[in-house]
C-alpha positions as CSV (number, residue, x, y, z in Angstrom):
1,M,25.6,12.7,8.9
2,A,26.6,9.1,7.9
3,P,23.7,6.6,8.1
4,L,23.8,4.1,10.9
5,T,24.9,0.6,9.9
6,A,22.4,-2.3,10.4
7,E,24.2,-3.3,13.6
8,E,24.0,0.3,14.9
9,V,20.3,0.6,14.1
10,V,19.4,-2.5,16.0
11,A,21.6,-1.4,19.0
12,H,20.1,2.1,19.1
13,P,17.7,2.8,22.0
14,A,14.9,3.8,19.5
15,Y,14.7,0.3,18.1
16,K,12.9,-0.9,21.3
17,S,10.0,1.5,20.6
18,L,9.9,1.0,16.8
19,D,6.5,-0.8,16.7
20,W,3.5,1.3,17.3
21,K,0.8,0.2,19.7
22,L,-2.4,0.7,17.8
23,S,-4.9,-1.8,19.3
24,P,-7.5,-2.9,16.8
25,T,-11.2,-2.7,17.5
26,S,-11.4,-6.3,16.1
27,S,-9.0,-8.6,14.3
28,G,-8.7,-12.2,13.1
29,T,-8.2,-14.4,10.1
30,C,-10.8,-14.9,7.4
31,P,-11.1,-17.7,4.9
32,V,-11.1,-16.6,1.2
33,A,-10.7,-18.1,-2.2
34,Q,-12.7,-21.2,-1.3
35,S,-12.9,-22.4,-4.9
36,R,-10.3,-20.3,-6.6
37,R,-6.6,-20.5,-7.6
38,G,-4.3,-21.0,-4.6
39,G,-7.2,-21.4,-2.2
40,P,-8.7,-21.9,0.2
41,L,-6.5,-19.6,2.3
42,N,-6.8,-17.3,5.3
43,L,-6.2,-13.5,5.3
44,Y,-5.3,-11.7,8.5
45,Y,-7.2,-8.5,9.0
46,E,-7.7,-5.7,11.6
47,V,-10.5,-3.1,11.9
48,H,-9.6,0.1,13.7
49,G,-12.4,2.5,14.7
50,I,-16.2,2.2,15.1
51,G,-17.4,4.9,12.8
52,P,-20.0,4.5,10.1
53,I,-17.7,5.6,7.2
54,K,-15.8,2.5,6.0
55,L,-12.3,2.8,4.6
56,V,-10.5,-0.1,3.0
57,W,-6.7,0.2,2.9
58,V,-4.9,-2.1,0.4
59,M,-1.1,-2.3,0.8
60,G,1.6,-3.0,-1.7
61,L,4.5,-5.4,-2.5
62,N,5.8,-7.3,0.6
63,A,4.0,-4.8,2.8
64,V,1.6,-5.6,5.6
65,H,-1.4,-4.1,7.4
66,S,0.8,-2.2,9.9
67,D,2.5,-0.3,7.1
68,W,-0.7,1.8,7.0
69,K,-0.1,2.9,10.6
70,R,0.0,6.6,10.0
71,Q,-3.3,6.5,8.3
72,T,-4.8,3.9,10.8
73,R,-3.8,6.2,13.7
74,Y,-5.4,9.3,12.1
75,F,-8.6,7.7,10.8
76,G,-9.2,4.7,13.1
77,H,-8.0,6.2,16.4
78,E,-7.9,10.0,16.4
79,N,-11.1,10.0,14.4
80,G,-12.3,6.5,15.2
81,S,-15.9,7.5,16.1
82,K,-16.3,8.7,12.5
83,Y,-14.4,6.1,10.6
84,S,-13.8,2.3,10.5
85,C,-10.6,1.3,8.9
86,L,-10.0,-2.2,7.4
87,V,-6.3,-3.1,7.0
88,F,-5.2,-6.6,6.0
89,D,-2.2,-8.7,4.8
90,N,-2.5,-9.7,1.2
91,R,-1.8,-13.4,0.3
92,G,1.9,-14.1,0.4
93,V,2.9,-11.9,3.2
94,G,2.6,-11.2,7.0
95,K,0.1,-13.2,8.9
96,S,-1.9,-14.3,5.8
97,D,-1.3,-17.6,4.1
98,K,1.3,-17.9,1.4
99,P,0.2,-20.6,-1.0
100,I,2.5,-21.5,-3.9
101,S,0.6,-20.6,-7.1
102,F,0.4,-18.0,-9.8
103,Y,-0.5,-14.8,-8.1
104,S,-2.4,-12.1,-10.0
105,T,-3.8,-8.7,-8.9
106,S,-7.3,-9.9,-10.0
107,E,-7.1,-12.9,-7.7
108,M,-5.9,-10.7,-4.9
109,A,-8.8,-8.3,-5.5
110,Q,-11.2,-11.2,-5.3
111,D,-9.5,-12.1,-2.0
112,A,-10.3,-8.6,-0.7
113,L,-13.9,-8.9,-1.9
114,D,-14.3,-12.2,-0.2
115,L,-13.0,-10.5,3.0
116,L,-15.4,-7.6,2.6
117,S,-18.3,-9.9,2.1
118,R,-17.4,-12.1,5.2
119,L,-17.2,-9.0,7.3
120,G,-20.5,-7.6,6.1
121,W,-18.9,-4.5,4.6
122,V,-20.2,-5.5,1.1
123,D,-23.5,-7.5,0.6
124,L,-23.5,-8.8,-2.9
125,S,-27.0,-10.2,-2.5
126,A,-28.4,-6.7,-1.7
127,P,-29.0,-3.8,-4.1
128,A,-25.8,-1.9,-4.7
129,T,-25.0,1.0,-2.4
130,R,-21.8,3.1,-2.4
131,S,-20.7,2.0,1.0
132,I,-16.9,1.7,1.0
133,H,-13.9,4.0,0.3
134,V,-10.9,2.1,-1.2
135,I,-7.4,3.4,-0.9
136,G,-4.6,1.4,-2.5
137,A,-0.8,2.1,-2.6
138,S,1.7,0.6,-5.2
139,M,0.7,-3.0,-5.8
140,G,-2.3,-2.3,-3.5
141,G,-3.3,0.4,-6.1
142,M,-3.2,-2.3,-8.8
143,I,-5.4,-4.6,-6.6
144,S,-7.7,-1.6,-6.0
145,Q,-8.2,-1.1,-9.7
146,E,-9.2,-4.7,-10.0
147,L,-11.5,-4.4,-7.0
148,A,-13.1,-1.3,-8.5
149,M,-13.8,-3.2,-11.7
150,L,-15.5,-6.0,-9.7
151,I,-17.8,-3.7,-7.7
152,P,-17.8,-0.3,-9.3
153,D,-21.2,0.6,-8.0
154,R,-20.3,-0.1,-4.4
155,L,-17.4,2.2,-4.2
156,A,-18.0,5.6,-2.6
157,S,-14.5,6.7,-3.6
158,L,-11.3,5.2,-5.0
159,T,-7.8,6.6,-4.2
160,L,-4.8,5.2,-6.2
161,C,-1.5,6.1,-4.7
162,C,1.9,5.7,-6.3
163,T,0.7,3.0,-8.6
164,A,0.3,2.0,-12.2
165,P,-2.2,0.7,-14.7
166,R,0.6,-1.6,-16.1
167,V,4.4,-1.6,-15.7
168,E,6.0,0.2,-18.6
169,R,9.7,0.6,-19.2
170,T,10.8,4.2,-18.8
171,A,14.6,3.8,-18.8
172,P,16.9,2.4,-21.4
173,F,16.6,-1.4,-21.8
174,L,19.9,-2.3,-20.2
175,E,19.5,0.1,-17.3
176,N,16.0,-1.1,-16.7
177,L,17.2,-4.8,-16.8
178,R,19.9,-4.0,-14.3
179,E,17.6,-2.2,-11.9
180,R,15.1,-5.1,-11.9
181,A,17.8,-7.7,-11.5
182,E,19.1,-6.0,-8.5
183,M,16.0,-6.9,-6.6
184,F,17.2,-10.5,-6.6
185,I,20.9,-10.2,-6.2
186,P,22.2,-11.3,-2.7
187,R,24.2,-8.5,-1.1
188,N,25.5,-7.2,2.2
189,I,22.7,-6.0,4.5
190,D,24.0,-2.5,4.6
191,Q,24.2,-2.4,0.8
192,E,20.7,-3.8,0.5
193,L,19.3,-1.1,2.9
194,E,20.9,1.6,0.8
195,R,19.5,0.2,-2.4
196,L,16.0,-0.1,-1.0
197,A,16.1,3.4,0.6
198,H,17.3,4.9,-2.7
199,S,14.6,3.1,-4.8
200,L,11.8,4.1,-2.5
201,I,12.5,7.5,-0.9
202,P,14.2,10.7,-2.0
203,A,17.6,11.5,-0.4
204,D,16.5,14.8,1.0
205,F,13.6,13.2,3.0
206,L,15.9,10.4,4.2
207,A,18.4,13.0,5.5
208,L,15.8,14.8,7.7
209,P,16.0,14.3,11.5
210,D,13.8,11.6,12.8
211,D,10.8,13.2,14.6
212,E,8.5,10.2,15.1
213,Y,8.1,10.8,18.8
214,D,8.1,13.9,21.1
215,D,10.5,12.0,23.3
216,P,14.0,12.4,21.6
217,S,15.2,9.1,23.2
218,K,12.8,7.2,21.0
219,N,14.0,8.8,17.8
220,F,16.8,7.7,15.5
221,P,19.3,10.3,14.1
222,T,17.6,10.4,10.7
223,K,14.5,9.2,8.8
224,R,16.8,7.0,6.8
225,D,17.7,5.2,10.0
226,R,14.0,4.7,10.9
227,F,13.4,3.3,7.4
228,A,16.3,0.9,7.9
229,A,14.9,-0.1,11.3
230,G,11.6,-1.0,9.7
231,R,13.3,-3.2,7.1
232,L,15.4,-4.9,9.7
233,R,12.4,-5.6,11.9
234,K,10.8,-7.5,9.0
235,L,13.9,-9.6,8.7
236,E,13.3,-10.8,12.2
237,D,10.0,-12.4,11.0
238,P,11.1,-15.0,8.4
239,D,7.7,-16.7,8.6
240,G,5.9,-13.4,7.7
241,F,8.3,-12.3,5.0
242,T,9.3,-15.1,2.8
243,K,11.2,-15.2,-0.5
244,K,8.5,-17.3,-2.1
245,G,5.7,-14.9,-1.1
246,F,7.7,-11.9,-2.3
247,L,8.5,-13.5,-5.7
248,M,4.8,-14.5,-6.2
249,Q,3.7,-10.9,-5.4
250,V,6.3,-9.6,-7.9
251,V,4.8,-11.8,-10.6
252,A,1.3,-10.3,-9.8
253,C,2.7,-6.8,-10.2
254,Y,4.4,-7.5,-13.6
255,F,1.4,-9.2,-15.0
256,H,-1.0,-6.5,-13.9
257,H,-2.3,-4.8,-17.1
258,K,-5.2,-2.4,-17.5
259,T,-5.7,-0.9,-21.0
260,A,-6.8,2.7,-21.7
261,A,-10.3,1.4,-22.6
262,Q,-10.6,-0.5,-19.3
263,L,-9.5,2.6,-17.3
264,R,-12.1,4.8,-19.2
265,G,-14.7,2.2,-18.2
266,L,-13.5,2.4,-14.6
267,G,-13.9,6.1,-14.7
268,D,-17.4,5.8,-16.2
269,T,-18.7,3.2,-13.7
270,V,-17.1,4.4,-10.5
271,G,-17.5,8.1,-11.4
272,R,-14.5,10.3,-12.0
273,E,-15.6,12.7,-9.3
274,R,-15.0,9.8,-6.9
275,I,-11.5,9.0,-8.0
276,A,-8.1,10.4,-6.9
277,V,-4.7,9.6,-8.3
278,L,-1.6,10.5,-6.2
279,H,2.0,10.4,-7.4
280,G,5.4,11.7,-6.6
281,T,7.6,13.1,-9.4
282,V,10.8,11.2,-8.3
283,D,9.2,7.8,-7.6
284,R,11.9,5.3,-8.7
285,M,9.8,2.2,-8.1
286,L,6.8,3.1,-10.3
287,T,7.9,6.1,-12.1
288,F,5.9,9.3,-12.5
289,H,5.1,8.3,-16.0
290,H,2.7,5.7,-14.5
291,G,0.8,8.3,-12.6
292,E,0.5,10.3,-15.8
293,L,-0.9,7.3,-17.5
294,L,-3.6,6.8,-14.9
295,N,-4.6,10.4,-15.0
296,K,-4.8,10.5,-18.8
297,E,-6.5,7.2,-19.3
298,I,-9.1,7.4,-16.5
299,G,-10.0,10.7,-18.0
300,E,-10.7,14.3,-17.1
301,G,-12.6,14.9,-13.9
302,I,-10.6,12.9,-11.4
303,L,-8.6,14.5,-8.6
304,Y,-5.0,14.3,-9.7
305,K,-2.4,15.3,-7.1
306,V,1.3,15.5,-7.9
307,W,3.9,16.0,-5.2
308,E,7.1,17.5,-6.7
309,G,10.2,15.8,-5.4
310,S,8.4,13.0,-3.6
311,G,9.0,9.3,-4.0
312,H,7.2,6.0,-3.6
313,M,6.2,6.2,0.1
314,L,3.7,9.0,0.0
315,P,1.8,7.7,3.1
316,W,4.9,8.5,5.1
317,E,6.6,11.3,3.1
318,K,3.3,13.3,2.8
319,E,1.4,11.8,5.8
320,E,-0.6,14.9,6.9
321,E,-1.3,16.2,3.4
322,M,-2.3,12.7,2.1
323,N,-4.6,12.2,5.1
324,R,-6.3,15.5,4.6
325,L,-6.7,14.8,0.9
326,V,-8.2,11.4,1.4
327,E,-10.5,12.8,4.1
328,G,-11.7,15.6,1.9
329,L,-12.5,13.1,-0.9
330,V,-14.3,10.8,1.5
331,Q,-16.4,13.5,3.0
332,R,-17.3,14.9,-0.4
333,C,-18.3,11.4,-1.7
334,D,-19.8,9.7,1.3
């Protein structure tokens, strides 16, 4: 089945029900980085659920709090009496501020820590207790590594999903240069949707019938069409998704660098039994090599889960399996 064009996606009846209605328990903006680079600025956040087990979800490049919707629904709504889920927009995207400055994953981790302190989820003035579970995907996994190094004795668990300790070239130089340059080349919207889909998600998953809703009238023909709809919806919000914010987050990703010694230290201080690394073997954004690096350099004793044939969007591709895996780790470590 040929994928729908951008025009056809927007005209499809399912486009009207694209956004999920997950009402937060609380939400707002929080001042962070009062005396740091790029600050002060405000981060937008939501808390879903009222449970005593606190989960902190950190999203990736040009992604926002609602991109955790499949996890927010399960943990913060279906099991909201057990869990409280904190989701937020990193600096540079969504409803958070987008100051023009040099972004780094360490600064963004400090933003997250400022937010946690303001919300009372972490009290730096009190004796350390392992009170939060941190889950980071892609760039959010890089930020989560930095956060874990800031407060290793306050993490009950750490899950690093489709991420990297540093970006290493795994393709020939010219091929790698071409792939990176394509991120910034203007192109027809349908060509851009195809490029993004190919870089993030395997073709066999994209070709599956869309089964988001029990009501067939709310579904697109394929998962690829639902992916395209999500990207097109973001284009309707030029204030939330800006070129400057995207480029500054890209810089943060490329300058993220954790050595093998630093990762061993992370394993020592957080506790390897509390750490999970998740990766897909056909991830084209942060290749499988990067998951192998994390597994090797953090050290033996972590939970290392590899999904054969999966790509960069594990929270969607492997929704139920990933939720169960995170829940198992959380319950074991809480």
